[in-house]
Every structure is written in C-alpha cells, then in structure tokens.
N, C-alpha and C positions, 0 to 999 in steps of 0.2 A: 245375942249378939256381942261380941268385943271390940274391943273400941278400933281396933286397926281396920276390922272388916266393915265397920261402920265409916269410917273416915272412905273405905276405899269405894264403899256405896256411894255417898256423898261425890266423890271425884266422878264416878262413872254417870250419875244423873246429870252432873251438871255437863259431862261432855255429850249425853244424847241429846241434852236440850237445844247446844250448839251444831250438833248433826243428827237428827232424827235416823238416818239412813247407814248411819255406821254400822257396819258389821261387830259382832263381838270381837272377833279374831283381830282384828285392825284396833278396836279398843283397848284390848289386852297389851296391845304392843305400845300405841300413845303414852298409856299409864303404866310401863314396864313392868308389868306382871302377868300371869298365865292365865289363860281362858279360863281355866278350872277355878283360880282365886276369882276373878269377876262371878263366875254361878254361884259360887259360896256366898255373898253378898244378899242371893235373893232366897236362900233356904227357907223354907216354912212358906214363900209365897209361891212362885211359879217354879222352883226347884225343889226337888227332892233326893235326897243321898240314898244309893241305893247300895245292898251288901256287894262287896267284890265278888260276887260269884258268879263271874263271866260266862263261863260254858253253861251253867244255869240258864240263867238270865236268855242266851242266845238260842239254847235249845226250847224256850217259850216264845220266842219271837216269831216262828213260822206260826202262829194261831193269830199274829194281826193281818195275816193277809198280805196283799199287796202293800209294799211301803218305798219309801227310797233310801236307798243305801248312801251315803256320802264317807269318803275317802279323802284324804288332799294332804299335799304336803305344802312348801312352803311358793313354790311355782306352778303348781295344777289342780284343779278340782276335779275330781271324778264323782258322778253322779247317777244311778242306776236302781230304775222302778222295778220291782218284782217280787217273789216270794222267797223267803230265807228255806230252802229244804236240803235235805241229805247232809245236814251237821253232822260231822266227824271231829270228834274232839280226842280221840285214843292215841294218839302220839303227841309224843312231849314236845318235840319240835316245832311242829305246825300244825296246827288246826283247819280244818276245812269247811265249807260251804259249797257246793259243785251241782248248782243248777245251770239252767241254759241262762237265766236271767242275772242269778245274784250268784258270783262266783267269787271265792275270796279265798286267799291264804292266810291265815291268823299267826302272829307269834306273839302267844297270851305272857309269855314272861317278862313283855316289855307293858303290860296294862296293871294300872294301880286303882284308878277311880269310878264309879259309874254315876250317873245323875239321870232322874227322867227330867225333863225339862218342860212345861205349859205355857207359851206365850201366846195368850187368846186362844185361836183355834188350830194355834200349831203344835203338836206334839211329838216330843222324839225323844229316844234313849241314848245317852252321850258316853262314851268309853274315853278316859284319858291316861296316859303315861305316867310316870312316877313324880317328873317337873310339871306335871299340870297342862302339857301340851294335849289336844284333840287327838285323837286317834283314829276313832269312828263314831259315826253317826246315823242313826235309824230314824226318819221321819214318817209318820203317818201320813196317808194320802187320800183322798174323798173314796175310796176305796177299802180302805184299811178298818179292820174291827176294833172301834175306839173301847169298847169293853174290854177287850182282852187286856189291852194296853194297863186300862185303870186294875186290871187282877194282876198282872205284871208287877206294878207301881207296889199295888199291897203285899204281892208274895215274898218282894225282895227289898220292900223298904229296912234301911236302917235301923234298929232301937236307937241308937242316938245321933239324931239330927244336927246337933251341936258340937259333934265332933271337933278337936283341933286337927286340921289336916296340916301333916308334913311334906313339905314337897323339896326335894332334892334336883340338885343339878344332875344332867346325864354327863357321864364321864366323855371326854372329847375323843375324838378318833385316832387310832395311832397314826402315827407320821408314815409314809410311806418308807417303803427301802430305797436304796438307790439302787440302780438297774444291775451295777457290778455286783449287788448282794444274790441275785435273783441267777438259778440255775435256767436262763433262757432257752438252751436247746431243749433240754429237758421238758420246759414248759410248752415250747413249741410243738414238742412230740407229743405229749400227752393232749393238748389241742384238735391236734388232726386225727386223731385215735378216740375222741368222746362216741360214744353210741345214744346219748340221749341228753338234750338241751338243759336237763336238771341237774347233770353231775358239774354244770361249768362252773358253780358257786363253790362247789367243795375243790375242784381242781385249783380253784385261784386262793383259796387259803391253805391247800398243802404246800404251794409255793410261795405264798406270801406276798403274794400281788394285790395292789389294790385294782376296782375294775378297771380304771381309766388306763392304769399301768398296761396291765393285759392288753389291753386293744393297742397300746402301743406297742408291744413286743410280741404280738399275734405273729402265727406264721405267715409268711405272702399269700394276699391273696383274701385270708378269712377277717379281715378288719380296714376298713377304709372311711378317713375322715371326710366329712361332707361339710358343705356350708350351713349354718344353724338356720339359716332362710329357709333351708328346703325341709323343714321338717312342717310347717304349714302345707306345703306341696304334698305330703302324705295324706293328708286330711282332703284335701279340695280334689286330689286325683281319685282317692278310694270312693269319694262321693260322686264324682263324676261317672266314674264306671260302675256305680253299685257295687262295688268290690266289697265282701264281707274281709273285717278285719278283726285283729284282738288288743283292745288298749289296755295296758298295766301301767295302775299308778298305786304308790304306796308310800308309806313312813316306814317307822321303823316298826310299827304294831301290826303292818297289814298291807296286804297287796290286795285292789279289787281289780276284776278283771270285766271289760266289755267287749265281746263277741258277737260281730252283726256286722250290717251296713251301717254308714252313718251317711244322712240326708243332708241336712241342713248347716251349711258352715257361716258365720257372719265375724265380724272383727267389730270390736268396743273396746277403744283407746288402745292400750298394747295387748289387749287380752284377745288371743284367737278361739272363737268358740263352734262349739258342735250344739245344736239345740234341736233335739230331736223329741218326740213324745216320751219316748221312756229311757233316753239315755242323753246325760248332759256333760260336756268337757269344757273347762275353762283352762287356757293355756297362756301364762304370762311371757310373752316371748320373749322380752328384753332379759329376763334371768338366765336365758340357755346360754349356757359357757362352750357345749362340744356336743356334737352331733355325729354320730357313726352309725355305718352299715355294717353289721357283723354277723359271719356265717359261720354255723357250726353243724360238722358232721353227725347225722343221727342214723338208726338202722333202717328210718324209712327215707334216708335222704339228705340232703342238705338242708337246713333251715336259715333263713334269714330274717334278722329282726332290724328295727333302726333303733339304738338307743342315745337316750336325751339324758344330758347332765348340767348340772350347775357348775357353777366356779368351785365349789369344793369338791366336787368328783361326786356328789348323792345324785342318786336316779330323780329324774323328773318324772320321764314317761317312757316304756316302752312299746314298738307295734310290730306286729305280726300279722301275716297272711294267715286266716283263719284255717286252723288245720287240729286232726285231734291226731294221738298216736295211732300208727298203723296205716295211716294216711299221708303221702306226700303232699309237700308244700303246693298251693295252687300257682299253675303257671302266668296268672293274671299278677298276681302279687309279684312273681320274679320279676317282669315287666315293668312294672311299676319301680321297684328296686332299681334295674336296670336303668331309668328314664334318669333317676336320681343322680345316678353315678356319670351318667354325660356330661 
C-alpha cells in the first residue's frame, strides 16, 4: 500500500472512531476525496478490485437472485429490491434492465471502476465514474445467492489488486445559452409536435437549451413552475390514494425507476422518505431549487411529469403516473397534478 493511501486510511479510521455511523460518502466529503479513493484503502481486506467489464458483470448479477439496487445523486437516494432481468447491452448509447422490479437505463460510457465490497455480513458490487463518484451499487439481501456473489468476484477479480488508480475531474457543464440565441418559436413548435416522451431530450439538444431553460421557454400550457414544498405532496397524495406512480432518480451514469404504489412516508430531519418493504426513497428537500409540472404530447395522449431540480439545474427526481406505451395516462394521476396546480 503506498504512502498516500496509508495516510488516507489512517484519517478515515480516525474519522470512524469519532463517528461510527458516518457513511462512506459523507466521510469522503469531509476528507475531500472521492468514495472510490476511500475504498482503495481497504483493498485486500474488505474490498476487491474487479475488472472493468461492466456489461459482463451485470449479465452475471441475475444469478444473485433478489438484491437491492441503489442509485443516488447528491439530493436523492433510490433503493429498489428485485432481480436483474432482461439485460440489454446492444445499444452503444443506453443499456437496459427492464423488469417489473429492477428497471434501469445505463450510460456505460461514464463508468470506469468496479469493486466488490464485504463489510461484515453486508456484500455488494459497486460501480464508479472516472472521478471516483459512486454511480450504482448492488447489495445482497437475505434472499440473495451468496455463493453466486463469491463466483462473480472470483471470475472478475482484477489481476493487479494494487494498481495505481488515476482519477480525473468530470468536465463542467457547458454554460446555458442566452434565450436570445435560441430559436424559441421553432422550439415551441417542435414541443407541440412531439410523439414520444423519449424524444424530448433530443429536442432540447437540437435547439441547444438546458433542461430548466426548456421549461421556461415552453409553449403556453406545457410547463408550470410550482412551489418546491409541493414535491412532498406528490408522494403523500399517491400514498393516500394508493395510486401507482413512476419515480425516476439518476446521475450521469444511470437512471433507476420504481413503478408501483408508495405506502409508508415519513420525515427524518430534512429528509422526506418512502419506507416500503421493496422500495425506499430518501429526498433532501432543502436541496430542491425548482419543481415543475411538465406536459408532453404523445401518440397515447398527453403525458404529465413532475420534474425536480437542484440549484445547478440538474435533475433530482421525476414523477409520472404509472403508464406503458399504448396506454393513456391514469386519470387519477391527472387529478393529483391538477390539485398541485391549484
């Protein structure tokens, strides 16, 4: 172990003694390093470096059976239990798992490192970006196949466990163009002519608008800013009405989706939480800067989303009524959104 890693290990150990319940992400923040750098201090003990063969590793993950998938950003944590099914890695743009429980859109061009982590009886496979930021984690549950985990680790264990890792900063986001540089009329027309919600992202790229700028410049009646406090109402109302919804949370490397009802909601300090047997959500409401009701035309009728952003204009979380292509939006969801608009 090199001197720098040794020093970091000592600092982390001291921090853990002061605060035994400190999570690794928060420890990394306090020590001004990435989470992956902290994991490297335990290689050979709790941590095994895996080959960066992400698609192959994920293909084997189905053998683990029921696991917990965790995806987060700075403001929101999305945890969903289930089995990884129907993996599709054929597209160079976005890879997929499309199951009733584990539903993922993966952008593997942002993935750089993989580790297996064993902390006591807690086993996981964790994936990181080139800057050492955690993108996605898979935790075994009491129903998982622990033997399959050991086999995956043996199969993908990197030959050099003491490799020197190079972390690099992610390029900053391009500055938003001035509204005067945008073909606003062309943009509005393109929005009203949408046929599929998935085309929205390409439309924003074509016209060179940021996501929140797009909402500001939206055609009349297609986007409405709401008070950020109403984001909590979405979850409380859906819970009260037993309304199945879709909850999207992501970062640059992945989007994780829950489809179904949310039952138990509760506050803990500034965090609003969903605590259900197979789905947990933790949302730091103090970091919500903007919330919007957004409407998009499709071949199945209008689709309505609640879109939530941080102060940098990055997505925190998105909500939809439960739907599938070919099926119109639920009336109960439209009613819930209409109540938010009042």
